[in-house]
C-alpha positions in Angstrom: 12.2 10.2 -61.9 13.1 9.5 -65.7 16.3 7.3 -64.4 13.8 5.0 -62.8 14.3 1.6 -64.8 11.9 -1.2 -64.9 14.0 -3.2 -62.8 14.2 -0.4 -60.3 10.4 0.2 -60.3 9.8 -3.5 -59.3 12.5 -3.5 -56.5 10.5 -0.9 -54.9 7.3 -2.5 -55.1 9.1 -5.8 -53.6 10.2 -3.5 -50.9 7.1 -2.3 -50.4 5.3 -5.9 -50.4 7.6 -6.8 -47.7 6.8 -3.8 -45.5 3.2 -3.8 -45.8 2.7 -7.7 -45.4 4.5 -7.7 -42.2 2.1 -4.8 -40.8 -0.7 -6.2 -38.5 -2.1 -3.0 -37.7 -1.6 -3.3 -33.7 0.7 -0.3 -33.6 1.2 3.2 -35.1 2.3 2.4 -38.9 5.3 5.1 -38.1 6.7 2.9 -35.4 6.3 -0.4 -37.3 8.3 1.3 -40.1 11.2 2.6 -38.0 11.7 -1.2 -36.6 11.2 -2.7 -40.0 14.2 -0.5 -41.4 16.2 -1.4 -38.3 15.9 -5.2 -39.4 16.4 -4.2 -43.0 19.9 -2.4 -42.8 20.6 -3.0 -46.4 18.2 -0.7 -47.3 19.6 2.7 -48.3 17.8 6.1 -47.5 16.3 6.4 -51.0 15.1 2.8 -50.6 13.3 3.8 -47.1 11.9 7.0 -48.3 10.3 5.3 -51.6 8.9 2.2 -49.1 7.3 4.8 -46.8 6.1 6.8 -49.7 4.3 3.7 -51.2 3.0 2.3 -47.8 1.4 5.6 -47.0 -0.2 6.2 -50.1 -1.5 2.5 -50.3 -3.3 2.8 -47.0 -5.0 5.8 -48.0 -7.2 3.5 -50.3 -8.5 2.1 -47.3 -10.5 -1.0 -48.4 -11.6 0.1 -51.9 -11.0 -1.5 -55.0 -10.5 -5.0 -53.5 -11.4 -6.5 -56.6 -7.9 -5.4 -57.6 -4.7 -7.2 -56.8 -2.1 -5.7 -54.4 -0.1 -4.6 -57.0 -2.7 -2.7 -59.0 -4.1 -1.0 -55.8 -0.5 0.4 -55.3 -0.6 1.9 -58.8 -4.0 2.8 -58.1 -3.1 4.7 -54.8 0.2 6.3 -56.5 -2.1 7.7 -59.4 -4.4 9.6 -56.9 -1.7 10.7 -54.4 1.0 12.0 -57.1 1.7 14.2 -59.8 4.6 12.3 -60.8 5.2 8.6 -60.5 7.5 6.2 -62.5 5.5 3.3 -61.1 2.1 4.6 -63.1 4.2 5.6 -66.0 5.4 2.1 -66.3 2.6 0.2 -65.4 -0.3 2.2 -66.0 0.7 4.5 -69.0 -2.2 5.5 -70.0 -3.3 7.0 -67.0 -3.2 10.6 -67.1 -1.2 12.2 -64.2 -1.4 15.8 -65.0 -5.2 15.6 -64.0 -6.6 17.0 -61.0 -7.7 14.9 -58.1 -11.6 15.5 -59.3 -10.8 14.4 -62.7 -8.8 11.4 -61.6 -11.9 10.1 -59.4 -14.0 11.1 -62.4 -11.7 9.0 -64.5 -11.7 6.0 -62.1 -15.2 6.0 -62.0 -16.1 6.0 -65.6 -13.7 3.0 -65.7 -15.6 1.2 -63.0 -12.4 0.9 -61.1 -13.0 3.0 -58.0 -16.0 4.8 -56.5 -15.5 7.6 -53.8 -17.7 6.0 -51.3 -16.1 2.8 -50.9 -12.8 4.4 -49.6 -14.0 5.8 -46.2 -16.4 3.1 -44.8 -17.6 5.4 -42.0 -19.4 8.1 -43.8 -22.8 8.1 -42.1 -21.0 8.8 -38.7 -19.7 12.2 -39.9 -20.5 15.3 -38.1 -23.1 16.7 -40.6 -21.2 19.9 -41.3 -18.6 18.0 -43.0 -18.5 18.0 -46.7 -18.4 14.2 -46.9 -17.0 13.9 -50.6 -14.4 16.6 -50.0 -13.3 15.0 -46.8 -13.0 11.6 -48.4 -11.4 13.0 -51.4 -8.7 14.9 -49.1 -7.5 11.7 -48.0 -5.4 11.6 -50.8 -3.4 14.9 -49.8 -0.7 14.8 -47.4 -1.2 17.4 -44.8 1.4 20.2 -44.2 3.4 20.4 -41.3 2.7 23.3 -39.2 4.4 25.0 -36.3 3.6 27.8 -34.1 6.2 30.7 -33.5 6.6 32.2 -30.1 5.5 36.2 -29.8 8.2 38.2 -31.0 10.2 35.6 -32.5 8.8 35.8 -36.3 11.4 37.7 -37.8 14.1 35.3 -36.2 12.5 32.1 -37.4 11.9 33.7 -41.0 15.7 34.5 -41.2 16.6 31.2 -40.2 14.4 29.6 -42.7 15.6 31.9 -45.5 19.1 31.1 -45.0 18.6 27.7 -45.2 16.2 27.7 -48.1 13.3 26.0 -46.5 10.1 26.7 -48.2 7.6 28.3 -45.7 4.4 30.1 -45.8 3.3 32.3 -42.8 -0.5 31.1 -42.5 -1.2 34.0 -39.5 1.4 36.0 -37.9 2.4 33.2 -35.6 1.5 29.8 -37.7 3.9 28.7 -40.3 3.2 26.0 -43.1 6.0 23.9 -44.4 6.2 20.7 -46.7 5.5 17.6 -44.7 8.8 15.7 -43.9 10.6 19.0 -43.4 13.3 18.2 -40.6 13.5 20.8 -38.2 15.6 18.7 -35.7 19.2 20.2 -36.8 17.9 23.6 -35.9 19.0 24.1 -32.4 18.6 27.6 -32.3 14.7 27.1 -32.9 14.4 25.1 -29.4 11.7 26.8 -27.5 10.8 29.3 -30.3 8.7 27.0 -32.2 6.3 24.2 -31.5 5.2 21.7 -34.1 1.5 22.0 -33.9 -1.2 21.6 -36.5 -3.3 24.6 -38.0 -6.6 23.6 -36.4 -5.3 22.8 -33.0 -3.8 26.2 -33.0 -7.2 27.6 -34.1 -8.6 26.1 -30.8 -7.3 29.2 -28.8 -9.9 31.4 -30.2 -12.2 29.5 -27.8 -9.9 29.8 -24.7 -10.8 33.2 -23.9 -9.6 34.2 -20.2 -8.8 37.0 -17.9 -5.3 37.9 -16.5 -4.5 35.8 -13.3 -7.3 33.3 -13.7 -6.8 29.9 -12.5 -7.2 27.4 -15.4 -7.0 23.6 -15.8 -5.7 21.6 -18.7 -7.3 18.3 -17.8 -5.8 16.1 -20.6 -2.6 18.1 -21.0 -0.7 14.9 -22.6 2.4 16.7 -23.9 1.1 20.0 -23.4 0.8 21.6 -27.0 -2.6 23.4 -26.1 -1.5 24.5 -22.8 1.7 26.1 -24.2 -0.5 27.5 -26.8 -2.7 28.9 -24.0 0.0 30.2 -21.9 1.7 32.1 -24.8 -1.4 33.9 -25.3 -2.1 34.3 -21.4 0.9 34.5 -19.8 -0.4 35.6 -16.2 -2.8 32.5 -16.3 -2.5 30.2 -12.9 -2.4 26.7 -14.8 -2.8 23.5 -13.5 -1.8 20.4 -16.1 -2.8 17.0 -15.4 -2.7 13.6 -17.3 -3.3 10.1 -16.3 0.4 9.0 -17.3 3.6 10.3 -15.3 5.9 9.2 -18.4 3.6 11.8 -20.4 3.9 14.5 -18.0 7.5 14.2 -18.0 7.5 14.9 -21.6 5.4 18.0 -20.9 8.0 19.3 -18.5 10.8 19.1 -20.9 8.7 20.7 -23.6 7.9 23.3 -21.0 11.4 23.7 -19.8 12.6 24.3 -23.7 10.0 27.2 -23.6 11.3 28.5 -20.5 7.9 28.1 -18.8 8.1 27.4 -15.0 5.0 28.5 -13.4 2.5 25.9 -13.5 1.5 22.7 -11.4 0.9 19.4 -12.7 -1.1 16.4 -11.1 -1.6 12.7 -12.0 -5.7 12.4 -12.5 -7.5 9.8 -13.8 -10.7 11.6 -15.3 -12.6 8.2 -15.5 -12.4 8.1 -11.5 -13.8 10.6 -9.0 -11.4 13.5 -9.2 -12.5 14.8 -5.7 -10.0 12.1 -4.2 -6.9 14.1 -6.1 -8.6 17.6 -6.4 -10.8 17.9 -3.2 -13.1 20.7 -4.0 -10.8 22.9 -6.1 -12.8 25.1 -8.5 -11.2 26.7 -11.6 -12.1 29.7 -13.7 -11.5 27.7 -16.8 -11.4 24.3 -18.0 -9.5 23.0 -21.2 -10.9 19.2 -22.0 -8.9 18.0 -24.9 -10.8 14.8 -24.9 -9.5 11.2 -25.7 -11.0 10.3 -29.1 -10.7 8.2 -32.3 -8.5 10.8 -33.8 -10.7 10.4 -37.1 -9.4 13.9 -38.1 -5.8 13.4 -38.2 -6.1 10.2 -40.2 -4.7 12.0 -43.4 -1.4 11.6 -41.2 -2.1 8.0 -39.9 -4.0 6.8 -43.0 -3.4 3.0 -42.1 -6.2 3.8 -39.2 -9.0 3.5 -42.1 -8.3 0.0 -42.7 -7.7 -0.9 -39.3 -10.1 1.2 -37.3 -13.0 -0.8 -35.5 -16.3 0.9 -35.6 -17.4 0.0 -32.2 -14.6 2.5 -30.8 -16.9 5.4 -32.0 -19.5 4.6 -29.0 -16.9 3.7 -26.9 -15.1 7.1 -27.1 -18.6 8.9 -26.9 -19.4 7.3 -23.5 -15.6 7.9 -22.3 -15.9 11.6 -23.2 -19.4 12.1 -21.5 -18.0 10.3 -18.5 -14.8 12.4 -18.3 -16.9 15.7 -18.8 -19.0 15.0 -15.9 -16.2 14.5 -13.6 -14.1 17.4 -14.3 -17.5 19.6 -14.7 -17.2 19.1 -10.8 -14.3 21.6 -10.6 -15.8 24.4 -12.9 -17.0 27.6 -10.9 -20.4 28.7 -12.1 -20.6 31.0 -15.1 -17.2 29.9 -16.3 -16.1 28.2 -19.4 -15.5 24.5 -20.4 -13.5 24.5 -23.8 -14.2 21.0 -25.4 -12.1 19.7 -28.0 -11.6 16.2 -30.0 -9.7 15.5 -33.0 -12.6 13.6 -34.3 -14.8 14.1 -37.4 -17.5 11.9 -35.7 -20.9 13.5 -34.6 -21.1 11.1 -31.9 -17.9 12.3 -30.3 -18.8 16.0 -31.0 -22.3 17.3 -31.3 -23.7 14.3 -29.4 -21.4 15.3 -26.3 -22.2 18.8 -26.4 -25.8 17.8 -26.2 -25.4 15.6 -23.2 -23.2 18.5 -21.6 -25.7 20.9 -22.1 -28.8 18.7 -21.3 -27.4 16.5 -18.4 -24.5 18.7 -16.7 -26.1 22.1 -17.1 -24.3 24.0 -19.6 -25.2 26.7 -21.9 -23.3 26.3 -25.4 -21.8 29.6 -26.2 -20.0 28.7 -29.4 -18.7 25.6 -31.4 -16.9 24.9 -34.7 -15.9 21.9 -36.8 -12.4 23.0 -38.1 -12.6 21.5 -41.4 -8.6 21.0 -41.8 -9.4 19.3 -45.1 -9.7 22.6 -46.8 -6.2 23.8 -45.6 -4.1 20.5 -46.0 -4.6 20.6 -41.9 -6.0 18.0 -39.5 -10.1 18.1 -38.8 -11.1 19.2 -35.3 -14.2 20.1 -33.2 -14.2 22.6 -30.7 -16.8 24.0 -28.2 -17.1 26.7 -25.6 -19.7 26.0 -22.9 -20.7 28.1 -19.9 -21.7 26.6 -16.6 -25.0 27.6 -15.5 
C-alpha cells in the first residue's frame, strides 16, 4: 500500500462518500452496491474493491462515535478492521495499526473516542449465553467463507485448491474455511461437489439425528442448504421441502439437480396459515424448522443492519416463530423430533420460543446450543431438538 499517494487516499474517500450517502437502507447493501457500480462505470476494479471495503468497514461501527465527522468515523472503522491502512497512516499516523483488536479498543477508550457498548445498541436483547463484549468486538472481524464438501470428494477438492494455490483450511473432514471473497465460480468441476454453507449452519446437523427411510419435512427450506446437508448424511430419508415462494423452490431444484438429488417432494406452504389445507393429516418422523428471523447472527456479513435495524422486529419475529411452530407441530408424530433453528442471537427468538414450544405445544427439550460463531470467524446461530409428547 506504499504506492497510495495522498491524492489517491482522498479520491477513494470521495468514492466512499458517494456510495454511502446514496444508500437508504431499504435493500441489502450488496445489492445496492452492485447497482451503484453499474451506474458509475468509470470506476475500475480496484476502485470498486476499495469502495466496498471502506463501506463495509464503516457499517461495522453501527451508530457509534456519532460525535465525529463521517470521514473521522471512516478512519476509525479502518483502524479497527484492518492491520494495514493507507487511510489511517495518512490521516491518523499516531494510531498504531499493529495492536491487537483488544488493545485498539483499550486505546480508543483511553482517548475517549469510542466505547464498546455504543457499537451494538441491542446488547440487552442478546441470549444470555452470548459473551456480549466478545460478540460486539467480533463485529469488526470479517467472517470466513465456508464450504461443505460432499462425502468422498475431499481429496478431489483439496487437489483443485492446491493446484490453483487457493488458501484453505479443513475445519472438519467435510468443512473447509476459505478467505472471504474467494471466488469459486470459475471452478466448474466443483459444481455439485461443494456447497457454500456457514460453519455454524453445518453444525446444526448434529441435532438432525434420523433413522433410515424415515419421512422428514424441511418446512422453511429456502434454497435448500440444510436439506442438502441433511440428505448428504441421511441419503435414504424421504424428504419433503416447502417454502412460501415458488421462485425460491426453483432455486432449490437447480441446487439439488447440481448435487444429483432427485428423490424429494416439494410443496408451496404458507406456514402462517392452516397447513392442513395443503398437507391434510400427513404426519412426519421429523421436522426441520429453520425459522424466519432477524438474522442478527449473520450481521458480521451484512453490517449495515446494525445501523438500519428496527428494534420492533425482534418481537414481531418472535410472534411469527411461535405461530409457525404451532402450525408445523400438527404434522409431527408423537415421540418424534422438531429441530428448531435460527440465525439470531436474540433471546426472544431463541430461548423464549423454545419455552413456548415446551409449555404451549407439549414438547420436551432434548438438547439445544447457541452456536457461537464469533469464536470461529463464522455466523452465530441457535439450534434446539425437542421431542413431541
